[in-house]
PQR file with spaces between the fields and no chain letter, atoms N, CA, C, O and H, PARSE charges and radii, in Angstrom:
ATOM       1  N    UNK     1      -7.604  -16.754    7.787 -0.4000 1.5000
ATOM       2  CA   UNK     1      -6.082  -15.742    7.269 -0.0000 2.0000
ATOM       3  C    UNK     1      -6.115  -14.540    7.306  0.5500 1.7000
ATOM       4  O    UNK     1      -6.905  -14.063    6.491 -0.5500 1.4000
ATOM       5  N    UNK     2      -5.513  -13.733    7.998 -0.4000 1.5000
ATOM       6  CA   UNK     2      -5.100  -12.592    8.821 -0.0000 2.0000
ATOM       7  C    UNK     2      -5.345  -11.463    7.479  0.5500 1.7000
ATOM       8  O    UNK     2      -4.409  -11.614    6.694 -0.5500 1.4000
ATOM       9  H    UNK     2      -4.871  -14.120    8.660  0.4000 1.0000
ATOM      10  N    UNK     3      -6.418  -10.278    6.940 -0.4000 1.5000
ATOM      11  CA   UNK     3      -6.561   -9.583    5.500 -0.0000 2.0000
ATOM      12  C    UNK     3      -5.189   -8.904    5.845  0.5500 1.7000
ATOM      13  O    UNK     3      -5.232   -8.148    6.817 -0.5500 1.4000
ATOM      14  H    UNK     3      -7.178  -10.155    7.577  0.4000 1.0000
ATOM      15  N    UNK     4      -4.046   -9.037    5.249 -0.4000 1.5000
ATOM      16  CA   UNK     4      -3.926   -8.119    4.467 -0.0000 2.0000
ATOM      17  C    UNK     4      -3.391   -7.137    2.897  0.5500 1.7000
ATOM      18  O    UNK     4      -2.328   -6.973    2.299 -0.5500 1.4000
ATOM      19  H    UNK     4      -4.011   -9.650    4.460  0.4000 1.0000
ATOM      20  N    UNK     5      -4.462   -6.787    2.771 -0.4000 1.5000
ATOM      21  CA   UNK     5      -4.815   -5.660    1.147 -0.0000 2.0000
ATOM      22  C    UNK     5      -5.358   -5.134    1.610  0.5500 1.7000
ATOM      23  O    UNK     5      -6.371   -5.572    2.155 -0.5500 1.4000
ATOM      24  H    UNK     5      -5.326   -6.921    3.257  0.4000 1.0000
ATOM      25  N    UNK     6      -4.883   -3.509    1.670 -0.4000 1.5000
ATOM      26  CA   UNK     6      -5.966   -2.677    1.391 -0.0000 2.0000
ATOM      27  C    UNK     6      -5.889   -2.195    0.763  0.5500 1.7000
ATOM      28  O    UNK     6      -5.231   -2.261   -0.275 -0.5500 1.4000
ATOM      29  H    UNK     6      -4.060   -3.153    1.227  0.4000 1.0000
ATOM      30  N    UNK     7      -7.034   -1.005    1.455 -0.4000 1.5000
ATOM      31  CA   UNK     7      -6.972    1.009    0.488 -0.0000 2.0000
ATOM      32  C    UNK     7      -6.245    0.923   -1.631  0.5500 1.7000
ATOM      33  O    UNK     7      -6.802    0.416   -2.606 -0.5500 1.4000
ATOM      34  H    UNK     7      -7.568   -0.951    2.298  0.4000 1.0000
ATOM      35  N    UNK     8      -4.635    1.792   -1.517 -0.4000 1.5000
ATOM      36  CA   UNK     8      -4.609    1.842   -3.355 -0.0000 2.0000
ATOM      37  C    UNK     8      -3.791    0.147   -3.590  0.5500 1.7000
ATOM      38  O    UNK     8      -3.053    0.322   -4.560 -0.5500 1.4000
ATOM      39  H    UNK     8      -4.183    2.203   -0.726  0.4000 1.0000
ATOM      40  N    UNK     9      -3.655   -1.164   -3.171 -0.4000 1.5000
ATOM      41  CA   UNK     9      -3.473   -1.916   -3.521 -0.0000 2.0000
ATOM      42  C    UNK     9      -4.526   -3.232   -3.464  0.5500 1.7000
ATOM      43  O    UNK     9      -4.167   -4.078   -4.282 -0.5500 1.4000
ATOM      44  H    UNK     9      -4.255   -1.307   -2.384  0.4000 1.0000
ATOM      45  N    UNK    10      -5.494   -3.550   -2.861 -0.4000 1.5000
ATOM      46  CA   UNK    10      -7.199   -3.554   -2.674 -0.0000 2.0000
ATOM      47  C    UNK    10      -7.671   -2.755   -3.815  0.5500 1.7000
ATOM      48  O    UNK    10      -7.716   -3.556   -4.748 -0.5500 1.4000
ATOM      49  H    UNK    10      -5.785   -2.862   -2.195  0.4000 1.0000
ATOM      50  N    UNK    11      -8.142   -1.310   -4.339 -0.4000 1.5000
ATOM      51  CA   UNK    11      -9.094   -0.797   -4.826 -0.0000 2.0000
ATOM      52  C    UNK    11      -8.150   -0.890   -7.203  0.5500 1.7000
ATOM      53  O    UNK    11      -8.670   -0.825   -8.317 -0.5500 1.4000
ATOM      54  H    UNK    11      -8.105   -0.659   -3.581  0.4000 1.0000
ATOM      55  N    UNK    12      -6.517   -1.079   -6.627 -0.4000 1.5000
ATOM      56  CA   UNK    12      -5.873   -1.921   -8.335 -0.0000 2.0000
ATOM      57  C    UNK    12      -6.448   -2.898   -8.109  0.5500 1.7000
ATOM      58  O    UNK    12      -7.630   -2.838   -8.446 -0.5500 1.4000
ATOM      59  H    UNK    12      -6.094   -1.133   -5.723  0.4000 1.0000
ATOM      60  N    UNK    13      -5.940   -4.408   -7.388 -0.4000 1.5000
ATOM      61  CA   UNK    13      -6.247   -5.683   -7.522 -0.0000 2.0000
ATOM      62  C    UNK    13      -8.186   -5.935   -7.880  0.5500 1.7000
ATOM      63  O    UNK    13      -8.723   -6.930   -8.365 -0.5500 1.4000
ATOM      64  H    UNK    13      -4.980   -4.456   -7.113  0.4000 1.0000
ATOM      65  N    UNK    14      -8.848   -4.600   -7.410 -0.4000 1.5000
ATOM      66  CA   UNK    14     -10.800   -5.270   -8.315 -0.0000 2.0000
ATOM      67  C    UNK    14      -9.957   -4.658   -9.222  0.5500 1.7000
ATOM      68  O    UNK    14      -9.327   -5.261  -10.090 -0.5500 1.4000
ATOM      69  H    UNK    14      -8.412   -3.791   -7.016  0.4000 1.0000
ATOM      70  N    UNK    15      -9.929   -2.922   -8.942 -0.4000 1.5000
ATOM      71  CA   UNK    15      -9.214   -2.445  -10.699 -0.0000 2.0000
ATOM      72  C    UNK    15      -8.879   -3.266  -12.296  0.5500 1.7000
ATOM      73  O    UNK    15      -9.046   -2.930  -13.468 -0.5500 1.4000
ATOM      74  H    UNK    15     -10.441   -2.432   -8.236  0.4000 1.0000
ATOM      75  N    UNK    16      -8.481   -4.150  -11.801 -0.4000 1.5000
ATOM      76  CA   UNK    16      -7.013   -5.023  -12.928 -0.0000 2.0000
ATOM      77  C    UNK    16      -7.389   -6.136  -12.811  0.5500 1.7000
ATOM      78  O    UNK    16      -6.878   -6.668  -13.797 -0.5500 1.4000
ATOM      79  H    UNK    16      -8.345   -4.422  -10.848  0.4000 1.0000
ATOM      80  N    UNK    17      -8.009   -6.997  -12.225 -0.4000 1.5000
ATOM      81  CA   UNK    17      -8.057   -7.497  -11.696 -0.0000 2.0000
ATOM      82  C    UNK    17      -9.635   -8.420  -12.404  0.5500 1.7000
ATOM      83  O    UNK    17      -9.624   -9.618  -12.122 -0.5500 1.4000
ATOM      84  H    UNK    17      -8.424   -6.566  -11.424  0.4000 1.0000
ATOM      85  N    UNK    18     -10.153   -8.222  -12.751 -0.4000 1.5000
ATOM      86  CA   UNK    18     -11.909   -8.612  -14.061 -0.0000 2.0000
ATOM      87  C    UNK    18     -11.125   -8.095  -15.540  0.5500 1.7000
ATOM      88  O    UNK    18     -11.086   -8.658  -16.634 -0.5500 1.4000
ATOM      89  H    UNK    18     -10.162   -7.249  -12.980  0.4000 1.0000
ATOM      90  N    UNK    19     -10.512   -6.754  -15.073 -0.4000 1.5000
ATOM      91  CA   UNK    19     -10.386   -6.101  -17.019 -0.0000 2.0000
ATOM      92  C    UNK    19      -9.198   -7.963  -17.130  0.5500 1.7000
ATOM      93  O    UNK    19      -9.475   -9.152  -17.294 -0.5500 1.4000
ATOM      94  H    UNK    19     -10.544   -6.297  -14.184  0.4000 1.0000
ATOM      95  N    UNK    20      -8.256   -7.371  -16.975 -0.4000 1.5000
ATOM      96  CA   UNK    20      -7.100   -8.669  -17.126 -0.0000 2.0000
ATOM      97  C    UNK    20      -7.659   -9.662  -17.363  0.5500 1.7000
ATOM      98  O    UNK    20      -7.063  -10.112  -18.342 -0.5500 1.4000
ATOM      99  H    UNK    20      -8.031   -6.406  -16.842  0.4000 1.0000
ATOM     100  N    UNK    21      -9.090  -10.881  -16.885 -0.4000 1.5000
ATOM     101  CA   UNK    21      -9.945  -11.657  -17.019 -0.0000 2.0000
ATOM     102  C    UNK    21     -10.398  -11.855  -18.363  0.5500 1.7000
ATOM     103  O    UNK    21     -10.392  -12.884  -19.039 -0.5500 1.4000
ATOM     104  H    UNK    21      -9.574  -10.515  -16.090  0.4000 1.0000
ATOM     105  N    UNK    22     -10.946  -10.246  -18.749 -0.4000 1.5000
ATOM     106  CA   UNK    22     -11.695   -9.986  -19.873 -0.0000 2.0000
ATOM     107  C    UNK    22     -10.991  -10.509  -21.127  0.5500 1.7000
ATOM     108  O    UNK    22     -11.183  -11.320  -22.033 -0.5500 1.4000
ATOM     109  H    UNK    22     -10.950   -9.410  -18.200  0.4000 1.0000
ATOM     110  N    UNK    23      -9.860   -9.416  -20.611 -0.4000 1.5000
ATOM     111  CA   UNK    23      -9.030  -10.312  -22.189 -0.0000 2.0000
ATOM     112  C    UNK    23      -8.245  -11.183  -22.142  0.5500 1.7000
ATOM     113  O    UNK    23      -7.505  -11.231  -23.124 -0.5500 1.4000
ATOM     114  H    UNK    23      -9.704   -8.757  -19.875  0.4000 1.0000
ATOM     115  N    UNK    24      -8.057  -12.061  -21.245 -0.4000 1.5000
ATOM     116  CA   UNK    24      -7.810  -13.245  -21.289 -0.0000 2.0000
ATOM     117  C    UNK    24      -8.907  -13.968  -22.135  0.5500 1.7000
ATOM     118  O    UNK    24      -8.998  -14.366  -23.296 -0.5500 1.4000
ATOM     119  H    UNK    24      -8.659  -12.023  -20.447  0.4000 1.0000
ATOM     120  N    UNK    25      -9.599  -13.957  -21.162 -0.4000 1.5000
ATOM     121  CA   UNK    25     -11.324  -14.381  -22.400 -0.0000 2.0000
ATOM     122  C    UNK    25     -10.680  -13.694  -23.797  0.5500 1.7000
ATOM     123  O    UNK    25      -9.887  -13.781  -24.734 -0.5500 1.4000
ATOM     124  H    UNK    25      -9.525  -13.634  -20.219  0.4000 1.0000
ATOM     125  N    UNK    26     -11.019  -13.449  -23.571 -0.4000 1.5000
ATOM     126  CA   UNK    26     -11.207  -13.012  -24.676 -0.0000 2.0000
ATOM     127  C    UNK    26      -9.962  -12.265  -26.140  0.5500 1.7000
ATOM     128  O    UNK    26     -10.060  -11.411  -27.021 -0.5500 1.4000
ATOM     129  H    UNK    26     -11.663  -13.378  -22.810  0.4000 1.0000
ATOM     130  N    UNK    27      -8.932  -13.194  -25.662 -0.4000 1.5000
ATOM     131  CA   UNK    27      -7.954  -13.634  -25.992 -0.0000 2.0000
ATOM     132  C    UNK    27      -8.105  -15.246  -25.978  0.5500 1.7000
ATOM     133  O    UNK    27      -7.302  -15.796  -26.732 -0.5500 1.4000
ATOM     134  H    UNK    27      -8.853  -13.888  -24.946  0.4000 1.0000
ATOM     135  N    UNK    28      -8.891  -16.034  -25.339 -0.4000 1.5000
ATOM     136  CA   UNK    28      -9.243  -17.424  -25.771 -0.0000 2.0000
ATOM     137  C    UNK    28     -10.008  -17.171  -27.253  0.5500 1.7000
ATOM     138  O    UNK    28      -9.742  -17.689  -28.338 -0.5500 1.4000
ATOM     139  H    UNK    28      -9.544  -15.588  -24.726  0.4000 1.0000
ATOM     140  N    UNK    29     -11.337  -15.922  -26.818 -0.4000 1.5000
ATOM     141  CA   UNK    29     -12.263  -16.165  -27.722 -0.0000 2.0000
ATOM     142  C    UNK    29     -11.176  -16.074  -29.462  0.5500 1.7000
ATOM     143  O    UNK    29     -11.560  -16.595  -30.510 -0.5500 1.4000
ATOM     144  H    UNK    29     -11.553  -15.501  -25.937  0.4000 1.0000
ATOM     145  N    UNK    30      -9.860  -15.296  -29.303 -0.4000 1.5000
ATOM     146  CA   UNK    30      -9.587  -15.167  -30.481 -0.0000 2.0000
ATOM     147  C    UNK    30     -10.561  -14.133  -30.872  0.5500 1.7000
ATOM     148  O    UNK    30     -11.055  -14.285  -31.989 -0.5500 1.4000
ATOM     149  H    UNK    30      -9.548  -14.873  -28.452  0.4000 1.0000
ATOM     150  N    UNK    31     -10.820  -13.437  -30.402 -0.4000 1.5000
ATOM     151  CA   UNK    31     -11.283  -11.325  -30.007 -0.0000 2.0000
ATOM     152  C    UNK    31     -10.377  -10.150  -29.956  0.5500 1.7000
ATOM     153  O    UNK    31     -10.718   -8.967  -29.962 -0.5500 1.4000
ATOM     154  H    UNK    31     -10.419  -13.313  -29.494  0.4000 1.0000
ATOM     155  N    UNK    32      -8.676  -10.840  -29.883 -0.4000 1.5000
ATOM     156  CA   UNK    32      -7.577  -10.591  -29.644 -0.0000 2.0000
ATOM     157  C    UNK    32      -7.102  -10.991  -30.068  0.5500 1.7000
ATOM     158  O    UNK    32      -7.332  -12.196  -30.176 -0.5500 1.4000
ATOM     159  H    UNK    32      -8.399  -11.801  -29.878  0.4000 1.0000
ATOM     160  N    UNK    33      -5.939  -10.406  -30.758 -0.4000 1.5000
ATOM     161  CA   UNK    33      -4.430  -11.502  -31.359 -0.0000 2.0000
ATOM     162  C    UNK    33      -3.424  -11.267  -30.975  0.5500 1.7000
ATOM     163  O    UNK    33      -2.437  -10.781  -31.526 -0.5500 1.4000
ATOM     164  H    UNK    33      -5.753   -9.428  -30.671  0.4000 1.0000
ATOM     165  N    UNK    34      -3.750  -11.860  -29.216 -0.4000 1.5000
ATOM     166  CA   UNK    34      -2.642  -12.022  -28.636 -0.0000 2.0000
ATOM     167  C    UNK    34      -2.678  -14.363  -28.339  0.5500 1.7000
ATOM     168  O    UNK    34      -1.921  -14.820  -27.483 -0.5500 1.4000
ATOM     169  H    UNK    34      -4.552  -12.255  -28.768  0.4000 1.0000
ATOM     170  N    UNK    35      -3.301  -15.029  -28.894 -0.4000 1.5000
ATOM     171  CA   UNK    35      -2.102  -16.455  -27.981 -0.0000 2.0000
ATOM     172  C    UNK    35      -2.957  -16.803  -26.837  0.5500 1.7000
ATOM     173  O    UNK    35      -3.403  -16.042  -25.979 -0.5500 1.4000
ATOM     174  H    UNK    35      -3.916  -14.657  -29.590  0.4000 1.0000
ATOM     175  N    UNK    36      -3.205  -18.785  -27.027 -0.4000 1.5000
ATOM     176  CA   UNK    36      -3.787  -19.131  -25.931 -0.0000 2.0000
ATOM     177  C    UNK    36      -2.641  -18.666  -24.340  0.5500 1.7000
ATOM     178  O    UNK    36      -3.192  -18.496  -23.253 -0.5500 1.4000
ATOM     179  H    UNK    36      -2.842  -19.404  -27.725  0.4000 1.0000
ATOM     180  N    UNK    37      -1.707  -18.581  -24.427 -0.4000 1.5000
ATOM     181  CA   UNK    37      -1.154  -18.678  -24.327 -0.0000 2.0000
ATOM     182  C    UNK    37      -1.015  -17.122  -22.856  0.5500 1.7000
ATOM     183  O    UNK    37      -1.408  -17.266  -21.698 -0.5500 1.4000
ATOM     184  H    UNK    37      -1.259  -18.719  -25.310  0.4000 1.0000
ATOM     185  N    UNK    38      -0.402  -15.882  -23.395 -0.4000 1.5000
ATOM     186  CA   UNK    38      -0.606  -14.521  -22.958 -0.0000 2.0000
ATOM     187  C    UNK    38      -1.981  -14.827  -22.537  0.5500 1.7000
ATOM     188  O    UNK    38      -2.096  -15.092  -21.341 -0.5500 1.4000
ATOM     189  H    UNK    38      -0.083  -15.765  -24.336  0.4000 1.0000
ATOM     190  N    UNK    39      -2.882  -14.847  -23.136 -0.4000 1.5000
ATOM     191  CA   UNK    39      -5.127  -14.998  -22.532 -0.0000 2.0000
ATOM     192  C    UNK    39      -4.854  -16.211  -21.922  0.5500 1.7000
ATOM     193  O    UNK    39      -5.974  -16.577  -22.279 -0.5500 1.4000
ATOM     194  H    UNK    39      -2.790  -14.632  -24.108  0.4000 1.0000
ATOM     195  N    UNK    40      -4.276  -17.506  -21.141 -0.4000 1.5000
ATOM     196  CA   UNK    40      -4.232  -17.439  -20.178 -0.0000 2.0000
ATOM     197  C    UNK    40      -3.257  -17.266  -19.115  0.5500 1.7000
ATOM     198  O    UNK    40      -3.606  -17.607  -17.984 -0.5500 1.4000
ATOM     199  H    UNK    40      -3.366  -17.209  -20.851  0.4000 1.0000
ATOM     200  N    UNK    41      -1.974  -16.746  -19.308 -0.4000 1.5000
ATOM     201  CA   UNK    41      -1.218  -15.644  -17.898 -0.0000 2.0000
ATOM     202  C    UNK    41      -2.452  -14.417  -17.395  0.5500 1.7000
ATOM     203  O    UNK    41      -2.337  -13.818  -16.325 -0.5500 1.4000
ATOM     204  H    UNK    41      -1.690  -16.470  -20.227  0.4000 1.0000
ATOM     205  N    UNK    42      -3.410  -14.219  -18.186 -0.4000 1.5000
ATOM     206  CA   UNK    42      -4.073  -13.191  -18.428 -0.0000 2.0000
ATOM     207  C    UNK    42      -5.312  -13.514  -17.905  0.5500 1.7000
ATOM     208  O    UNK    42      -5.793  -12.473  -17.456 -0.5500 1.4000
ATOM     209  H    UNK    42      -3.504  -14.706  -19.055  0.4000 1.0000
ATOM     210  N    UNK    43      -6.425  -14.894  -17.667 -0.4000 1.5000
ATOM     211  CA   UNK    43      -6.993  -15.055  -16.867 -0.0000 2.0000
ATOM     212  C    UNK    43      -5.537  -15.274  -16.002  0.5500 1.7000
ATOM     213  O    UNK    43      -4.425  -14.901  -16.377 -0.5500 1.4000
ATOM     214  H    UNK    43      -6.034  -15.739  -18.032  0.4000 1.0000
ATOM     215  N    UNK    44      -5.790  -15.819  -15.035 -0.4000 1.5000
ATOM     216  CA   UNK    44      -5.037  -16.236  -14.293 -0.0000 2.0000
ATOM     217  C    UNK    44      -5.094  -15.241  -13.203  0.5500 1.7000
ATOM     218  O    UNK    44      -5.878  -15.034  -12.277 -0.5500 1.4000
ATOM     219  H    UNK    44      -6.693  -16.122  -14.730  0.4000 1.0000
ATOM     220  N    UNK    45      -3.778  -14.580  -13.707 -0.4000 1.5000
ATOM     221  CA   UNK    45      -3.735  -12.429  -12.600 -0.0000 2.0000
ATOM     222  C    UNK    45      -4.509  -11.825  -13.032  0.5500 1.7000
ATOM     223  O    UNK    45      -4.183  -10.638  -13.033 -0.5500 1.4000
ATOM     224  H    UNK    45      -3.141  -14.748  -14.459  0.4000 1.0000
ATOM     225  N    UNK    46      -6.058  -12.128  -13.705 -0.4000 1.5000
ATOM     226  CA   UNK    46      -6.788  -11.517  -13.340 -0.0000 2.0000
ATOM     227  C    UNK    46      -7.802  -12.155  -12.473  0.5500 1.7000
ATOM     228  O    UNK    46      -8.564  -11.737  -11.601 -0.5500 1.4000
ATOM     229  H    UNK    46      -6.322  -13.092  -13.705  0.4000 1.0000
ATOM     230  N    UNK    47      -7.596  -13.118  -12.914 -0.4000 1.5000
ATOM     231  CA   UNK    47      -8.899  -14.215  -10.849 -0.0000 2.0000
ATOM     232  C    UNK    47      -7.492  -13.814  -10.304  0.5500 1.7000
ATOM     233  O    UNK    47      -7.677  -12.727   -9.754 -0.5500 1.4000
ATOM     234  H    UNK    47      -6.977  -13.458  -13.622  0.4000 1.0000
ATOM     235  N    UNK    48      -6.348  -14.112  -10.201 -0.4000 1.5000
ATOM     236  CA   UNK    48      -5.998  -14.045   -8.803 -0.0000 2.0000
ATOM     237  C    UNK    48      -5.867  -12.552   -7.963  0.5500 1.7000
ATOM     238  O    UNK    48      -5.872  -12.554   -6.732 -0.5500 1.4000
ATOM     239  H    UNK    48      -6.198  -14.995  -10.647  0.4000 1.0000
ATOM     240  N    UNK    49      -5.782  -11.632   -8.528 -0.4000 1.5000
ATOM     241  CA   UNK    49      -6.205  -10.228   -8.613 -0.0000 2.0000
ATOM     242  C    UNK    49      -7.655  -10.430   -7.495  0.5500 1.7000
ATOM     243  O    UNK    49      -7.568  -10.709   -6.299 -0.5500 1.4000
ATOM     244  H    UNK    49      -5.778  -11.629   -9.528  0.4000 1.0000
ATOM     245  N    UNK    50      -9.213  -10.153   -8.429 -0.4000 1.5000
ATOM     246  CA   UNK    50      -9.956  -10.272   -8.025 -0.0000 2.0000
ATOM     247  C    UNK    50     -10.303  -11.240   -6.682  0.5500 1.7000
ATOM     248  O    UNK    50     -11.050  -10.888   -5.768 -0.5500 1.4000
ATOM     249  H    UNK    50      -9.284   -9.925   -9.400  0.4000 1.0000
ATOM     250  N    UNK    51      -9.735  -12.284   -6.747 -0.4000 1.5000
ATOM     251  CA   UNK    51      -9.323  -12.554   -5.944 -0.0000 2.0000
ATOM     252  C    UNK    51      -9.021  -12.790   -4.207  0.5500 1.7000
ATOM     253  O    UNK    51      -9.520  -13.466   -3.308 -0.5500 1.4000
ATOM     254  H    UNK    51      -9.128  -12.570   -7.489  0.4000 1.0000
ATOM     255  N    UNK    52      -7.871  -11.776   -4.355 -0.4000 1.5000
ATOM     256  CA   UNK    52      -7.287  -10.899   -3.356 -0.0000 2.0000
ATOM     257  C    UNK    52      -7.790   -9.779   -2.968  0.5500 1.7000
ATOM     258  O    UNK    52      -8.086   -9.410   -1.832 -0.5500 1.4000
ATOM     259  H    UNK    52      -7.466  -11.227   -5.086  0.4000 1.0000
ATOM     260  N    UNK    53      -7.855   -9.370   -3.739 -0.4000 1.5000
ATOM     261  CA   UNK    53      -8.885   -8.148   -3.492 -0.0000 2.0000
ATOM     262  C    UNK    53     -10.571   -7.957   -3.473  0.5500 1.7000
ATOM     263  O    UNK    53     -11.154   -6.879   -3.359 -0.5500 1.4000
ATOM     264  H    UNK    53      -7.614   -9.670   -4.663  0.4000 1.0000
ATOM     265  N    UNK    54     -11.301   -9.514   -3.640 -0.4000 1.5000
ATOM     266  CA   UNK    54     -12.046   -9.282   -2.675 -0.0000 2.0000
ATOM     267  C    UNK    54     -12.641   -9.718   -1.068  0.5500 1.7000
ATOM     268  O    UNK    54     -13.546   -9.398   -0.297 -0.5500 1.4000
ATOM     269  H    UNK    54     -10.828  -10.390   -3.733  0.4000 1.0000
ATOM     270  N    UNK    55     -11.034  -11.026   -1.179 -0.4000 1.5000
ATOM     271  CA   UNK    55     -10.737  -11.641   -0.103 -0.0000 2.0000
ATOM     272  C    UNK    55     -10.397  -10.850    0.921  0.5500 1.7000
ATOM     273  O    UNK    55     -10.905  -11.019    2.030 -0.5500 1.4000
ATOM     274  H    UNK    55     -10.299  -11.286   -1.806  0.4000 1.0000
ATOM     275  N    UNK    56      -9.287   -9.665    0.625 -0.4000 1.5000
ATOM     276  CA   UNK    56      -8.313   -9.141    1.415 -0.0000 2.0000
ATOM     277  C    UNK    56      -6.252   -9.446    2.004  0.5500 1.7000
ATOM     278  O    UNK    56      -5.118   -8.968    2.002 -0.5500 1.4000
ATOM     279  H    UNK    56      -8.874   -9.528   -0.275  0.4000 1.0000
ATOM     280  N    UNK    57      -7.289  -10.836    2.487 -0.4000 1.5000
ATOM     281  CA   UNK    57      -4.825  -12.202    1.630 -0.0000 2.0000
ATOM     282  C    UNK    57      -4.775  -11.920    0.766  0.5500 1.7000
ATOM     283  O    UNK    57      -5.811  -11.651    0.158 -0.5500 1.4000
ATOM     284  H    UNK    57      -8.211  -11.225    2.488  0.4000 1.0000
ATOM     285  N    UNK    58      -3.782  -11.830    0.291 -0.4000 1.5000
ATOM     286  CA   UNK    58      -3.071  -12.372   -0.748 -0.0000 2.0000
ATOM     287  C    UNK    58      -1.805  -12.900    0.633  0.5500 1.7000
ATOM     288  O    UNK    58      -1.663  -12.291    1.694 -0.5500 1.4000
ATOM     289  H    UNK    58      -2.940  -12.049    0.785  0.4000 1.0000
ATOM     290  N    UNK    59      -0.876  -14.403    0.131 -0.4000 1.5000
ATOM     291  CA   UNK    59       0.091  -15.617    0.643 -0.0000 2.0000
ATOM     292  C    UNK    59       1.385  -14.321   -0.768  0.5500 1.7000
ATOM     293  O    UNK    59       2.507  -14.316   -0.262 -0.5500 1.4000
ATOM     294  H    UNK    59      -0.990  -14.898   -0.731  0.4000 1.0000
ATOM     295  N    UNK    60       1.390  -13.749   -1.650 -0.4000 1.5000
ATOM     296  CA   UNK    60       2.067  -13.633   -1.271 -0.0000 2.0000
ATOM     297  C    UNK    60       2.914  -12.444   -0.897  0.5500 1.7000
ATOM     298  O    UNK    60       4.136  -12.411   -1.041 -0.5500 1.4000
ATOM     299  H    UNK    60       0.479  -13.753   -2.061  0.4000 1.0000
ATOM     300  N    UNK    61       2.047  -11.302   -0.320 -0.4000 1.5000
ATOM     301  CA   UNK    61       2.346  -10.620    0.356 -0.0000 2.0000
ATOM     302  C    UNK    61       2.237  -10.815    1.881  0.5500 1.7000
ATOM     303  O    UNK    61       2.292   -9.954    2.760 -0.5500 1.4000
ATOM     304  H    UNK    61       1.054  -11.329   -0.202  0.4000 1.0000
ATOM     305  N    UNK    62       2.098  -11.913    1.972 -0.4000 1.5000
ATOM     306  CA   UNK    62       2.421  -12.515    3.472 -0.0000 2.0000
ATOM     307  C    UNK    62       3.309  -13.231    3.345  0.5500 1.7000
ATOM     308  O    UNK    62       3.722  -13.043    4.489 -0.5500 1.4000
ATOM     309  H    UNK    62       2.054  -12.612    1.259  0.4000 1.0000
ATOM     310  N    UNK    63       4.309  -14.225    2.770 -0.4000 1.5000
ATOM     311  CA   UNK    63       5.486  -14.271    2.197 -0.0000 2.0000
ATOM     312  C    UNK    63       6.792  -13.456    2.594  0.5500 1.7000
ATOM     313  O    UNK    63       7.796  -13.642    3.281 -0.5500 1.4000
ATOM     314  H    UNK    63       3.973  -14.378    1.840  0.4000 1.0000
ATOM     315  N    UNK    64       5.944  -11.893    1.355 -0.4000 1.5000
ATOM     316  CA   UNK    64       7.197  -11.390    1.283 -0.0000 2.0000
ATOM     317  C    UNK    64       7.284  -10.252    2.675  0.5500 1.7000
ATOM     318  O    UNK    64       8.076   -9.369    2.346 -0.5500 1.4000
ATOM     319  H    UNK    64       5.128  -11.741    0.797  0.4000 1.0000
ATOM     320  N    UNK    65       6.785  -10.012    3.973 -0.4000 1.5000
ATOM     321  CA   UNK    65       6.044   -9.730    4.830 -0.0000 2.0000
ATOM     322  C    UNK    65       4.981   -8.071    4.533  0.5500 1.7000
ATOM     323  O    UNK    65       5.197   -6.886    4.791 -0.5500 1.4000
ATOM     324  H    UNK    65       6.141  -10.730    4.239  0.4000 1.0000
ATOM     325  N    UNK    66       4.060   -8.668    4.013 -0.4000 1.5000
ATOM     326  CA   UNK    66       4.102   -6.648    2.934 -0.0000 2.0000
ATOM     327  C    UNK    66       2.343   -7.384    3.608  0.5500 1.7000
ATOM     328  O    UNK    66       1.884   -8.523    3.523 -0.5500 1.4000
ATOM     329  H    UNK    66       3.884   -9.630    3.804  0.4000 1.0000
ATOM     330  N    UNK    67       1.648   -5.825    4.383 -0.4000 1.5000
ATOM     331  CA   UNK    67       0.677   -5.959    4.219 -0.0000 2.0000
ATOM     332  C    UNK    67       0.243   -3.864    4.420  0.5500 1.7000
ATOM     333  O    UNK    67       0.638   -2.896    5.070 -0.5500 1.4000
ATOM     334  H    UNK    67       2.021   -4.900    4.452  0.4000 1.0000
ATOM     335  N    UNK    68      -0.609   -4.148    3.543 -0.4000 1.5000
ATOM     336  CA   UNK    68      -1.191   -2.949    2.563 -0.0000 2.0000
ATOM     337  C    UNK    68      -2.995   -2.656    3.962  0.5500 1.7000
ATOM     338  O    UNK    68      -4.068   -2.194    3.576 -0.5500 1.4000
ATOM     339  H    UNK    68      -0.931   -4.934    3.015  0.4000 1.0000
ATOM     340  N    UNK    69      -2.838   -2.891    4.722 -0.4000 1.5000
ATOM     341  CA   UNK    69      -4.711   -2.495    5.645 -0.0000 2.0000
ATOM     342  C    UNK    69      -4.271   -1.234    6.950  0.5500 1.7000
ATOM     343  O    UNK    69      -3.333   -0.478    7.202 -0.5500 1.4000
ATOM     344  H    UNK    69      -1.966   -3.267    5.036  0.4000 1.0000
ATOM     345  N    UNK    70      -4.812   -1.383    7.179 -0.4000 1.5000
ATOM     346  CA   UNK    70      -5.126   -0.583    8.344 -0.0000 2.0000
ATOM     347  C    UNK    70      -5.842   -1.163    8.881  0.5500 1.7000
ATOM     348  O    UNK    70      -6.978   -1.518    8.566 -0.5500 1.4000
ATOM     349  H    UNK    70      -5.574   -1.997    6.974  0.4000 1.0000
ATOM     350  N    UNK    71      -4.961   -1.415   10.207 -0.4000 1.5000
ATOM     351  CA   UNK    71      -6.151   -2.102   11.134 -0.0000 2.0000
ATOM     352  C    UNK    71      -6.205   -0.856   12.146  0.5500 1.7000
ATOM     353  O    UNK    71      -6.990   -0.865   13.095 -0.5500 1.4000
ATOM     354  H    UNK    71      -4.038   -1.127   10.463  0.4000 1.0000
């Protein structure tokens, strides 16, 4: 797939992704009183952000016609 994530978008994903992933894990371990549903959602979104930031491709961006990468 062609890269469509770059710049500030990529940086935000690489920062927010691991944070959300850790929040999700902490919720599952009952270290944060968020509940398992919110923890699962945070973990999934964090993982998606991390993967899309690392691969620089986002299917949702492609569907919406958004391209933040420089060519």
